[in-house]
TIKOL-510188 format. One record per residue: residue in one letter; x, y, z of N, C-alpha, C, O, CB in turn. Coordinates in steps of 0.001 Angstrom, whole numbers, plus 524288, in hexadecimal, padded with zeros to 5 digits. Glycine has a CB too. Layout:
BEGIN
aXYZXYZXYZXYZXYZ
...
END
This chain:
BEGIN
m8033E7FBC57FFC77FF8D8006D800598031E805218002F806CF805918033C7FC0B80051805D5
p801C9809327FC03805C280DB77FC6E80494810428017B800F980EE58045A80567811F87F7A2
p808358148180287808578173E807A7803B281A3C807F3801B081B4680C3280D1981ABD80873
r8019A81BE4803237FD1B82002803567F8F581D16805617F61981EF3808C47FB74822AF7FDD6
g7F8508183F803767F3E7814D78054E7F3F28142B80B667EFCB8147780DCD7F44980F3F80298
r7F80B8136080DA37F8708130B813287F66C81844816647F3D2817CE81A687FE36811E081455
w7F7B881CB58147C7F572821BE8169C7F02582235815D87ED778240C819627F7BF8264C81468
g7EDB48207B810C17E8B38216D811177E58281DC5814F67E15281F58816B97E6DA8213580C03
w7E776818F0816467E4B78156C819777E5E18178081F3C7E279816A5822867E68B80F6281867
w7EA04819F08209F7EAC381C77826717E734821AF825BB7E5278232B829D17F1E881E1782835
i7E64D82444821D77E2F4828F6822647DD5982710822947DA30829728254F7E3CC82D0581DBA
g7DBD08229381F9C7D6A88202C820D77D57881E75825C77D14E81FAF827D97D5D381C2881DFA
l7D98181B0B828737D88281A4182D397D7B281F14831457D43181F688348C7DC4D8172E82E90
a7DB22822328306D7DA68827C0834977D4CB829E5833737D1EE82AF08372B7DF4F82D5A83328
a7D34682A8882ED27CDFE82C5582E487C9DE82983830E97C68782BA7833A07CCBF82C7B82939
v7CA338242D82FF67C69982078833287C71382176838C97C3228222D83B727C7E081A9483233
v7CB6D8218A83AA17CBDD82317840B07C9DD827B3842B47C7BE82807847027D0E48236C84247
v7CA8882B7183F847C822830C9841617C2FE830AF840497C04483323843657CA66835B283EE4
f7C0A682E6783C807BB0482D6183C0A7B84682ACF841587B48682CC5843A17BA4A829898372B
l7BA56827178427E7B8E3823C2845FB7B95F8265A84BD47B6238254A84F3A7BC0F81EF38451F
a7BD68829A184CAC7BD8A82CD0851697BA07830A0850DD7B7AA8313E855027C27782F09852A7
l7B8CC8332484DF07B4E18377084D197AF72834BB84E1E7AC8B836A5851717B54683A1084702
l7AE2D830F884BC47A95282DAB84BEE7A8D482BC6851EA7A47C82C29853F17A9BB8287E847A8
g7AC8082A00854827ACD88290C85A4C7ABC382D1285DB87A8E682C9C8618E7B1968277285BAD
w7AE5C831A685C317ADB18370D85F477A7F58385E85EF37A59C839388630F7B14783C1585CB6
a7A532838A2859E079FF4839F38595E79C7F836A285C1D79901838C285EA679E8F83A1685453
f79CDA8313E85C1479A1082E5785FF4799F182F758668A7961D82F4C8697279C0A8296A85F1C
v79E8A83070867A079F128313386CB779CF98367786E6479ADD836F5872AF7A4518308286E0A
e79D8083A5A86B2879A6B83FEE86C2A794FE83EE786B79791A7840BE86E6779C06844C886820
r7940283BF88679D78DA083AEA8677A78B448388286C0E786F3839FC86D9478C0B8373586300
g78E298346586EAF78CFF8323A872FC78CFE834AF877A478A928326D87B2178F6D82EDC87356
r78F4083920878C978FA383CA387D0678AA783E8587DD07881983F96879E179354840D087C49
t7887283F40882B1782DE84053883F5783C78457C8878078812847098890377F9D83B0688735
a77F5C8479A8886A77F3884CD488B6F780C884B838919377F2184794893CB778EB84FAE88B05
p783C284ED7893B97849C84D8C8993D7807F84D2B89C5577EF38516C89DF57879B850CC89B8A
a77DB5848C689DFF77A1F847AC8A09F77B80847328A6C677810846DE8AA1F7782A8437A89E4E
r78098847318A7D3782CB847198AC61787E6849178AC2E78A00848CF8A7DD782A2842708AE59
g78AF584B708B08678FF284DBA8B0597900D852DC8B08078BD68550F8B1337928984C5D8AC63
p79485855DC8AFEE7953C85AF78AF4C7928485DFB8AB0A7934285C988A67E79A1185B868AEDA
a78FA7861B18ABFE78C688649A8A801791DF8686C8A4DB7951686B508A6F7786B4868F78ABAA
p791498672489FCE7953986AAF89D127939986FCC89DB578EE8870DB89DB2795EC869A58974F
d797598737D89E54797058795D89FB5795D887BB889A38797928798C8964A79CC287BF08A28A
f7932D87FBF899F4792008836689569790CD888558970778FCA8895889B9E78DC0881B58922B
t790D988BFD8930678E9D891C3893C478ADC8923488F4378BCA890A088AD17934D896B789389
l7865E89495890E2782628950F88CC5780C389A7188CF077ECF89C24890FE77DB08915488D6D
p7816B89DA6888887803C8A2B688739779C88A30688826777578A0128853E7824B8A3FF8812B
l776E68A5E488B73771798A5FE88BCF76F0D8A9BB88884771218ADD68871F76FF38A6D2890C7
y769EA8A7FB88720766958ABCD883EC765B68B00288685764D78AF4788B31761AC8A9FE8824A
e765A08B565884AD764BD8BA178872D75F518B90B8897975BD78B733886B57652B8BF0B8836A
g75E818BA5288F0175A0D8BA7189209758B58B4F0893BD7548D8B40C895FC755BA8BCF788F29
y75C3A8B12A892AF75B2B8ABF28948075F868A9F3897D27621F8A609896C775A428A85C89008
d7602B8AD3589C42763CA8ABB28A0277615F8A9D18A51C764728A9678A8C87672E8AFEF8A13F
g75C698A8938A602759DD8A6FA8AA71759C28AA778AEC67584E8A8F38B31975BD18A29C8ABF7
g75B518AF6F8ADD875B058B3258B1CA75FFA8B3378B54F7607E8B5D18B952756448B2258B4DF
l763D68AFA58B2F5768B48AF158B56B76D4C8B3D08B50B771378B43A8B7CC76AB18AA3E8B333
g76BAE8B6FA8B11476EF88BB708AFA77745E8BA458AD467784E8BCF38ADEB76FC08BE958B44B
i773F58B5D78AA68778898B3D08A74A777D78B4048A1B97737D8B3DF89FAF779BC8AE6E8A89A
r77C498B45D89F1977C4D8B4008993677CF88AFBE896A477B058AEE18925477F8D8B6AD8973C
e780708AC0E899AC781928A736897A7780E78A34D89CAB781198A4B98A142787618A739894EF
f7802C89EB589B1277F5F89A5489FB6784858972089FA37855C894B089B94779DE8960589EA4
r787BD896D18A32978B6B892CA8A46F78A5188F5C8A90378993890628ADA779035895148A53B
l78A6B88AF58A65C78904886618AA9878C46886058AECA78A1A884CC8B2E778919881088A86F
q7915D886D18AEEF794F5887938B2B5792C688B728B69E7932D88A728BB4E799EA8893E8B06B
d7906D88FEB8B4F778F72893CF8B8D878ABA8919C8BCBE7899B894258C0AC78DE78995E8B5E1
w7882588D018BB8A783D688AEC8BEA27843F886CF8C1EB780A4884898C42478049889AA8BBD9
r78A5C885A18C23878B9F8811F8C644789848825B8CB4E789BA886BB8CD4A7919C8801C8C705
g7875187E168CD7A784D987ECD8D35977E7587F108D1D077B4087E7F8D5597874B8853A8D6ED
r77D0787FCC8CD4E7773A87FA08CC357757187AB78C920778AB878138C6BA7759E884908C90C
v770AF8799B8C93376E1A876698C5DF76CCF878FF8C08F76A4787D118C033769868749A8C877
v76EEB876118BC2276EAE879348B73576BFF875748B31B76E078713E8B1FE774AD87B2F8B53D
v76796877088B100764318748E8ACF0765B6876948A7B07654187B4A8A6D775E47875A38ADEF
i767A08732B8A3CC7699E8751189EA6766BA872B089B17766E686DEA89A8776F258742789D8A
n763668761C897F475F98873678936D7610A875A988EEE761B287A6188E46759508742B893FB
f7619F871C188B4B76323872158860475E4F872868827475BDA86E69882077667086D6B8849B
w75C9987654880087582C8771287D67758B887A1E877D575CF087C1B876A8754C9879BC880FD
a754D987A63874DC7548787DFD8709B74F4187EAC86ECD74BEE87B4686F83757BB87C6786C5D
s74E458833286C57748F3885A386AA874686881C486780741DD880CA8682C7495C88B0286773
w7496187F3F863D57476687C0585FAE74545875EC862327433B8727285F9274C6A87B6C85B2E
c7464C875C786791745AB8703C869087400C86F7B86BAC73ED6871D686FB074A5F86E7A86D04
k73CE986C368693E738A186BFE86C44737F08689C871587341E86938874337353686AC486919
p73B5F8656C8723A73B10863368775E73DA98674387B5273C5F866A587FEA73DE585D978777A
c740B886AD387A5C7420186F0987DC073CC7871F687FEC73C33872CC8849F745AD872E787AA9
e739AA8733287CBB73551875DC87D3A73241872FE8826A72FEC87587885C57323B875C9877A0
e732AC86DFE8826272F9986A358864A7311B86C1B88B0C72DE786CE588E8B730D3863F9885F4
e736A386D1688B9D738D386DDA89011739378740689289739E3875018973273DAB86B7F88F4B
a738BC8774288F03739F387D1288FCE7379887EC58945A73A988805D897C17382C8808E88B71
a7325C87ED58956072EE5880F9899CC730A787D8689E69730CE87FB88A2B0728398808389897
l731D68791389E3373355875EE8A325738EA8781C8A5577397A879328A9FE733CE86F578A1AA
l73CF1878A58A19D741EE87A678A3077414C8803B8A5837439A8819C8A980745AF87A3C89DFD
e73DC2883868A28173DAD888F48A4A873B06888928AA9E73CBF88B088AE5F73A1E88D058A082
a73695885198AAD17350A884778B0697389F882878B49B7385D883D78B93973102881338B088
l73BF587F4E8B2917406687D7A8B6C0743148819B8B7F274382882D18BC947445F879548B504
w7453C8845B8B450748B2888C88B568746E288C418B95E7498C88D318BD427499888BC38B0E5
r7419588EA08B86C73F5B891B28BC3A73E1888EAC8C1F173DF1891378C60573A70893E58B9B7
k73D6688A428C1DA73D218873D8C6D974281886F98C9A874304888228CE4C73B238818D8C5BD
y746018858F8C6E674B30884E18C9BD74F3D889398C9A07534F888B18CC2174DC5880568C7A5
r74E4288DB38C6B37532C891A98C6D97533A894328CC0175781895C68CD89752F0896508C252
d74F96894CB8CEAB750D38973A8D37D7537A893AF8D733754E1895998DB6274C338994E8D5D7
r7547C88E368D62D7564188A428D96575C73889718D74975F73885FE8D8C775246884EC8D8EE
g75D6888D028D3EC7630288CFC8D14E7641B889788CD0E7689D888778CBB4766F488BBF8D50C
v75F9A887548CAA3760DE8841A8C63C7612E8874D8C12E75E0F88AF28C0D275CE287FCA8C5B5
i7642F8868A8BD9B7653F889648B930764268862E8B48B7663F881E98B3DA76A8A88B498B93C
f76082888778B10A75EF4885F58ABEF761F7889228A7567632388DC78A7BF7584E8862D8AB20
v762F88863C8A34076625888A589EDD763C9885C489A8376395880F689A8176CAC887F789F3E
g761E8888C6896A17613288633891C5765598876F88D7A766FC88BE688CC375C028878988FDE
v766FA8832188AA076A4C883B388694767EE882ED881A5766BA87E5B880BF76E588809188720
d766FF885FF87E66764F988687879917683C884138756076C9C885E8874937642888BC68789B
y7668D8801D8729F7699887CDA86F6E767DB87DF786A087632D87E5B868FF7691A8771E870E0
l76B8487E7D8668976A9F87F6D86015765D9881F385EB97629087FF685BD476A7587A2E85CD1
d765638872686134760FC88A15860A57621588FC885E5876658891EB85EFF75E6B88A46865CC
a75E54891E885BD975E29897F585B0675D5889B3685F947597089A638624375A008996C8576E
p7606C89EB1860C575F0D8A2238657E7596D8A38F8654D756808A217868D37626A8A753865AD
s757BB8A65786164752378A7F7860D074E4C8A3D4861EF74A788A4D7864AA751498A9DC85B85
a74F1889F1485FE674B0789BCA8608774B59899D886713747648992B869BA74B93896F885C01
a7506489929868E9750D18988886DD674E4C89C148723274C0F89A76876227556F8986286E4A
m74EF88A08C870F574C408A54E873E6746C78A4A78733F743F38A53B8771774DD88AB06871C6
g744C58A37586EA873EC78A29A86ED973D0189DFB871DD738D189E3A8743973C968A1F88696B
y73FED899AA871FE73EB58952E874F573EA3896CB87BDB73B4D8955587EFF743628908A87340
l7436489A3A87CFE7438D89BC38826C73E6989E958843373C0A89DB28884A7484E89F518834D
q73D208A2108807E739138A6A888145734578A2A3882227320D8A2B48865C738468AB7787B92
r732D789F2487E3172DB289C6987DE472D2689988882867290B899BB8850672D15898D58793B
f7318C8966988428730E08931088A17732778964588E35733BB893D98922A7348988D9B88AC3
q732C989B5A88E6E7335B89DF3892D17385F89C308962A7383389C0089AF772E8589D6289598
i73CB889AF3893597410A899C58961F7439389E3A89804743D18A26C895AF7444D896DD8935B
t745CF89D0D89D1D748A88A13F89F7B74DD28A0488A209750868A3C68A3F17458A8A36B8A317
y74F4189A548A1EE754A1898EE8A41D757E189AC789F4F7564A89C5A89B0D755868923B8A5CA
p75DBD89A118A1707628C89BC189DB27621789895898DD76169893E3899A67688389AB48A058
n7625089A1A89410762CF8978F88F81766008999A88B8F765A289E6088B1B75E79896E288DB0
g76935897468886276BD78998A8848176CE28958387F9C76BD9890E38806E770C289BAF886E2
l76E89896BB87B6E7700389411877387750E89172877D477891893EE879F9770048974687313
d775F788C888762A77A508891C876E677D2E88A5C871BD77CB58870186E53778BD882D6877D4
v77FE688E5C870AA782CA88F8386C7D7876288B6686AFD78A9F8899986E0D784C68949B86D7D
g786EB88A59865A778A158865E86436789828808E866E378CEE87D2D866CE78F088886386508
t784C088024869227842887A7B86BA678822878CC86F74788BB874288708E7843F8765886784
r78B3087CF6871B778FF587BE78759F78D338790087A2078F22874CF87B777932D881AD877E8
i7895287A9687C5E7872687816881937854B872C288042786A686EC28828E7824A87B6A88436
s781EE8731087C2D77F3486DD987AB778385869858793B782AD864D5879EA77B1C86EC687591
r787C386B498775778B4F866C08760478E038651D87B7678F5B8608987C0D78FDF8687A8715B
l78EC8868AB87F46791268678D884C178D42863D9886D378EE685FD7888EB791EB86CD6888B4
y7884C864B18868078495860FA88934783D885C7488647781AF858C78888277F6D8633A88A39
r7856885BE088104784748587F87DAD77EA5856BC87C2F77D858522C87B297872D854D887F44
i77B2585AD087C2D775B185B4787B8C773FE857F687592776AC858D1871AC7743E8620987B9A
t770A68553C8756276F4D853278702976A628552186E22768A1853C6869DD76F0684D7A87037
g76822858618713D762F985B0086EE2760EF85F8C8739C763A88614F8772875DB3855AC86DB2
v75C6586091872AB759FA86380876E47540D8622B87696751AC861A18727175B19869BB87662
p751D8861AD87BA975438864C2880F1757C286051883787571885B97882E774EFE86706885C7
e75B85862B18864875EC985F3888A0F760268629B88E32761A68672588DA9763F585CA98879C
t75F7385FB98933175FF3862F3897A6763DC8607E89C027646085BD389D0B75A62863D5899E3
f766058640C89DE776A618612F8A1FD769C58647C8A74B7689A869258A71B771768619889F8E
v76A96861ED8ABE576B0E864168B049770FD863D18B2807735B85FA58B2D276739861BB8B382
v772B9867C18B3B67779E867BB8B616776ED8689E8BC2D773D586C058BD9677B1C86BEE8B380
d779ED865708C0377796D866D48C54E77D2586B908C73B7806B86D9B8C45C77A54862178C847
p77C3586D098CC7E77FF1871B58CDBE7866B870248CDBE789B98738C8CE8377E45874018D3D6
q787D786A838CCC878CB5869608CC8578EAD8695C8C7497934E868748C65878D86865048CEE2
g78A9986A898C31278C9286B1E8BD5A78C7B866048BA6B78F418652A8B6967925986D438BD30
q788B7862428BCAE7886185D158BAEE783D685BFB8B7F477FCD85CE28BA68788A2859B48BEFF
v7832B85A3C8B33B77E4F8593E8B11D77B388540D8B40B77D0784F9C8B45A77F4B858628AB04
v776EA855928B5C1774F28510D8B8CD76ED784F588B5E076C5384B878B75D77461853098BFBA
f76D38852AC8B1D476914850BF8AEAC7693C852658A96C76A98856E48A8657645D852148B0B2
y767D884EDF8A58C76748850528A070762A784DD289E107611A8497689F6076BE384F2B89D9B
k7606B850CB89A6975C1E84E218972775BF285073891E475C618552A891107568E84EA7899B5
a75B4F84D0988E7D75B0884E6A88892755F584E5588691754F684B47882FD75E1A84AD98853E
a7521C851A48889674C318513E88758749F6855C988AF774C75857AE88E9C7496884AF3888D3
p7453A85734889957420C85B3D88C7F74252859BD8929D74184855368940573BC285B5288A4C
i7435685D32895AB7428285C7F89B2773CEC85C4A89CBD739B385F7C89B267450F8609689DF8
r73BD28586689FF5735D28577E8A1C1735AC8594C8A711739AE8597A8A9B8733B4851498A18A
p7308285AE08A91072F5A85C4C8AE677317C858FB8B28072FED8546E8B27972A0885C7E8AF18
g734F585A6A8B6467365B857B98BA5773C3D855A38B8F773F11854938BCB573226853778BB78
e73DB98552A8B519743158536E8B3F2747298568B8B66A74A17854E38B9DA74406853708AE6A
l7473885BFA8B42574B8885F868B67A74A4D860A88BCC674E018618A8BFB674BB5865678B304
e745AB8609B8BE757443E861C28C3BA746F785E418C75F74930860198CB3873E95861638C478
a746F1859078C65D74896855198C95A74E5F856388C97F7503D856D78CDE2746FB84FB68C74D
v7515C856908C5A3756F7857C58C54F7588085C128C7FE75C2585B9B8CB187589F858738C05B
i7562A860AF8C75475733866158C9E17562B865C58D008758FE867E18D34D7534686AAA8C738
d75236863298D10175046863238D6B5754D085F968D9E675660860998DE54749B6860448D72F
r7566285BA88D6F975AAD857F58D9C175FB185AA98DA6076265859F68DE4A75BDF852B58D67F
l7612785E068D648765C1860D98D66776579866198DA9676932867C38DD24766DB8627E8D07D
l760D8867E68DA917603F86C1A8DF0275FE8869518E5057609086BD78E91075A7986FAF8DDD0
g75ED5864028E4DA75DEF861EE8EA1D75891863148EC1A75827863208F0E4761D8864128EDDA
s75472864028E96474FB8864E48EBFE74BBF8626C8E7C274D3F85FFD8E3E474ECA86B428ED7E
s746A28635C8E8FD7429F861A78E5637406D8678C8E3977415486B928E61273DE785D648E866
s73D648673F8DED373C8E86BE58DCE07387586FE08DF73737C9874638DDEE73B5B86AE08D808
d735D986D758E39673213870DE8E69373514872D38EB2973271875298EE6F72CDA86DD38E86C
v739418726E8EBEB73C57875A08F0CD73E3187A5D8EF48741C287AD58EC1774144872D38F319
k73B7F87EC38F1D973DF98839B8EFFD7439A8851B8F1A974586882D68F57073AB7887BA8F18A
p74670888F18EEF574B9388A338F04274B5388D158F54E74F5C88EAD8F76074E3D88D468EC03
END
C-alpha cells in the first residue's frame, strides 16, 4: 500500500473517533436533567420595569436571597399550561411574601411586549424578567414551560415540577421549609 493510502486510513479513523466522541457527548448532555435536588445554580435576572414585587430592585440575583425560601417559575406568554397556574402562583406570592418567601418568574423565549401583556392580564406582581439568551434556562436545564423549582434557605433545590403547579403542592413544601402550617400567623 502506498504511503498516501496509510494517511487516508488514519485520517478516516480520526474522523470516526471525533464523530463518536461528539455523539457520546450529545447523549450525555441530552440525558442531563433539571436539578431536582442539590445546589441551585446561581443567576442574575434583569427584571421587567414595574415587576420587582415591591422589593425595590432592578435585577434579581439568587445569591442575594440566601436564607429565604425562593420559588423560581419558568413561564412564557405563549404557553397555555402556564396560564393554568398563573393565578395560583400570584395568590401564593401574596400569601407568603410577608413570611419572607420570594417568588421570581423567568420568562422563556418570549417577546417582552407579549410578556408584559401576560403579566398584566393575570395581575402578576412578583418579580419577573426575560431570560435573555436562555442563560438561566440552560443553567436549570429546563425542557419546556412551565417548570417550577423551590430553593431552601441554604440554597438547595428541594422541589421541582415540569408541569403546572396544582393547589396544595407548593404550600406543603413552603410550609415545611418555614417550619409551620399555612394557618399560623407570623
